[in-house]
C-alpha positions as CSV (number, residue, x, y, z in Angstrom):
1,M,81.9,59.1,162.2
2,R,85.3,58.8,160.5
3,K,85.5,56.0,157.9
4,N,88.2,53.4,158.2
5,P,91.1,54.7,156.1
6,F,92.5,51.2,155.5
7,L,89.3,49.7,154.2
8,T,88.3,52.7,152.0
9,T,91.8,52.9,150.4
10,V,91.9,49.2,149.6
11,A,88.3,49.4,148.3
12,I,89.3,52.2,145.9
13,W,92.3,50.1,144.7
14,L,90.2,47.0,144.3
15,G,87.7,48.9,142.3
16,L,90.3,50.3,139.8
17,M,91.9,46.8,139.5
18,A,88.5,45.4,138.6
19,V,88.2,48.0,135.8
20,F,91.8,47.2,134.7
21,V,91.0,43.5,134.5
22,L,87.8,44.2,132.6
23,L,89.7,46.3,130.0
24,H,92.3,43.6,129.5
25,F,89.5,41.1,129.0
26,F,88.2,43.2,126.1
27,Y,91.8,43.4,124.8
28,L,91.9,39.6,124.7
29,L,88.5,39.5,122.9
30,G,89.7,42.0,120.3
31,H,93.2,40.5,120.0
32,F,94.7,43.8,120.9
33,T,98.2,43.1,122.1
34,G,101.5,44.9,122.6
35,A,103.0,47.6,124.8
36,N,100.8,50.2,123.1
37,R,97.9,49.0,125.3
38,V,99.4,51.3,127.9
39,L,98.5,54.3,125.7
40,V,94.9,53.2,125.8
41,T,94.6,51.8,129.4
42,D,96.4,54.4,131.4
43,P,94.7,57.5,129.8
44,L,91.3,55.8,130.3
45,L,92.0,55.0,133.9
46,L,93.4,58.5,134.5
47,L,90.2,60.0,133.1
48,L,88.1,57.7,135.3
49,L,90.1,58.7,138.4
50,W,89.9,62.4,137.5
51,G,86.1,62.1,137.4
52,L,86.1,60.2,140.7
53,N,88.2,62.9,142.3
54,H,86.4,65.8,140.8
55,Y,82.9,64.7,141.6
56,L,83.3,62.6,144.7
57,L,86.6,62.6,146.5
58,K,87.5,66.3,145.8
59,F,91.2,66.1,146.8
60,K,93.2,69.1,145.9
61,I,96.1,67.8,143.9
62,N,98.9,70.2,142.9
63,F,100.7,69.1,139.6
64,N,103.2,72.0,139.2
65,L,107.0,71.6,139.7
66,Q,107.5,75.1,141.1
67,L,110.2,74.9,143.8
68,K,113.1,77.1,144.7
69,F,116.4,75.9,143.3
70,R,117.8,75.2,146.7
71,Q,114.7,73.0,147.5
72,I,115.1,71.2,144.2
73,C,118.7,70.3,145.0
74,Q,117.9,69.3,148.6
75,I,114.8,67.2,147.8
76,N,115.7,65.8,144.4
77,S,119.5,65.4,144.7
78,L,119.5,61.6,144.1
79,P,116.9,61.6,141.3
80,L,118.8,64.4,139.5
81,I,122.1,62.5,139.7
82,L,120.4,59.4,138.4
83,A,118.8,61.4,135.6
84,F,122.1,62.8,134.6
85,F,123.6,59.3,134.1
86,F,120.5,58.1,132.3
87,I,120.8,61.0,129.9
88,I,124.4,60.3,129.3
89,A,123.6,56.6,128.7
90,I,120.8,57.5,126.2
91,I,123.1,60.0,124.3
92,S,125.8,57.3,124.1
93,Q,123.5,54.9,122.2
94,Q,124.1,54.9,118.5
95,T,121.1,52.9,117.4
96,Y,118.1,54.9,118.6
97,T,115.6,56.5,116.2
98,A,113.3,59.5,116.6
99,A,110.2,57.2,116.4
100,H,111.6,55.0,119.1
101,F,112.4,58.1,121.3
102,I,108.8,59.5,120.9
103,D,107.2,56.1,121.5
104,S,109.2,55.5,124.7
105,L,108.4,59.1,125.9
106,W,104.6,58.7,125.4
107,L,104.6,55.3,127.1
108,A,106.5,56.7,130.0
109,L,104.3,59.8,130.3
110,A,101.1,57.8,130.2
111,A,102.2,55.4,132.9
112,A,103.7,58.0,135.1
113,L,100.6,60.3,135.0
114,F,98.2,57.5,135.8
115,E,100.3,55.7,138.5
116,E,101.2,58.9,140.4
117,F,97.7,60.4,140.2
118,F,96.2,57.1,141.5
119,F,98.7,55.9,144.1
120,R,100.0,59.2,145.5
121,G,97.3,61.6,144.5
122,I,94.2,59.4,145.4
123,L,95.2,56.5,147.6
124,L,97.7,58.3,149.8
125,N,95.5,61.4,150.2
126,N,92.4,59.2,150.9
127,F,94.1,57.4,153.8
128,L,95.4,60.7,155.2
129,A,92.0,62.4,154.8
130,K,90.2,59.7,156.7
131,S,92.7,59.3,159.6
132,A,94.0,61.5,162.4
133,N,97.0,63.7,161.7
134,T,99.6,61.7,163.4
135,Y,103.1,60.4,162.5
136,R,101.9,56.8,162.8
137,N,99.1,57.4,160.3
138,Y,101.5,59.2,157.8
139,L,103.7,56.1,158.0
140,M,100.8,53.8,157.5
141,A,99.5,55.9,154.5
142,V,103.0,55.8,152.9
143,F,103.5,52.0,153.4
144,L,99.9,51.0,152.4
145,S,99.9,53.1,149.2
146,S,103.4,51.8,148.4
147,F,102.4,48.2,149.1
148,L,99.4,48.5,146.8
149,F,101.7,50.0,144.2
150,G,104.0,47.0,144.4
151,L,101.1,44.5,144.5
152,T,99.6,46.0,141.3
153,H,102.7,44.9,139.4
154,L,101.6,41.3,139.9
155,V,99.6,41.8,136.7
156,N,102.9,41.5,134.8
157,L,103.1,37.8,135.8
158,A,101.3,37.0,132.5
159,A,104.3,38.2,130.6
160,Q,107.2,37.2,132.8
161,S,108.5,34.8,135.4
162,W,107.6,34.7,139.1
163,S,111.1,35.7,140.1
164,A,111.1,38.7,137.8
165,T,107.6,39.7,138.9
166,L,108.5,39.5,142.6
167,L,111.6,41.5,142.1
168,Q,109.6,44.1,140.2
169,M,107.0,44.2,143.0
170,A,109.8,44.8,145.6
171,N,111.4,47.5,143.5
172,A,108.0,49.2,143.0
173,F,107.3,49.1,146.8
174,V,110.6,50.8,147.6
175,L,110.2,53.3,144.8
176,G,106.6,54.0,146.1
177,I,108.0,54.9,149.5
178,M,110.4,57.4,148.0
179,L,107.7,58.9,145.7
180,A,105.2,59.2,148.6
181,A,107.9,60.9,150.7
182,L,108.7,63.2,147.8
183,Y,105.0,64.1,147.4
184,L,104.5,64.7,151.2
185,R,107.7,66.8,151.3
186,T,106.8,69.1,148.4
187,G,103.0,69.0,148.4
188,K,103.2,68.8,144.6
189,L,102.5,65.7,142.5
190,G,104.6,67.1,139.6
191,W,107.8,65.9,141.2
192,P,106.7,62.3,141.9
193,I,105.5,62.2,138.2
194,F,108.8,63.5,136.9
195,L,110.9,61.0,138.7
196,P,109.3,57.7,137.4
197,L,108.8,59.4,134.0
198,Y,112.5,59.5,133.2
199,F,113.1,56.1,135.0
200,R,110.5,54.4,132.8
201,F,111.5,56.3,129.7
202,Y,115.1,55.1,130.1
203,W,113.9,51.4,130.7
204,D,111.7,51.6,127.6
205,F,114.1,53.4,125.5
206,A,117.3,51.5,126.4
């Protein structure tokens, strides 16, 4: 009997959110604050997810970026154009330091690896693995994983206003759809990791 893809996907998300909340409870007890918590939380959650997938879920997740140049231009044309302008904006800044550059890069890498492995690698694949191979189910998988991706940003409400949080959730939902489509088109998680990596790097660095 095929398990309900909606319920199992949401259950996995709720389980990880419970671990996330527990970690932040310990941060409060230890008075551990600041953006560097990402460098602790995201690698820990990524390790937990890797173990869950390796020993239980067993999804085959391809991390490489290997595509033909024509495919790269076709699939990643918009991200590559945005990346070009982001690089120009970074270079034009006169106030950045090497330490700030490295900190921003590590923060962006930690977040991108965890988020894409979880939302596209685990949640999206889980829904598809437990549902029939139809166009409708692909759409449902994309929208559900993207909705949960946006909803997860509700945790930022502790550090910002409702309006800023709702806008961030909406942006994350739209970005999640694009990343899910990119993953399904390429079959490689490397490209969905690469795209938010330089987005987040630019936002942290700028």
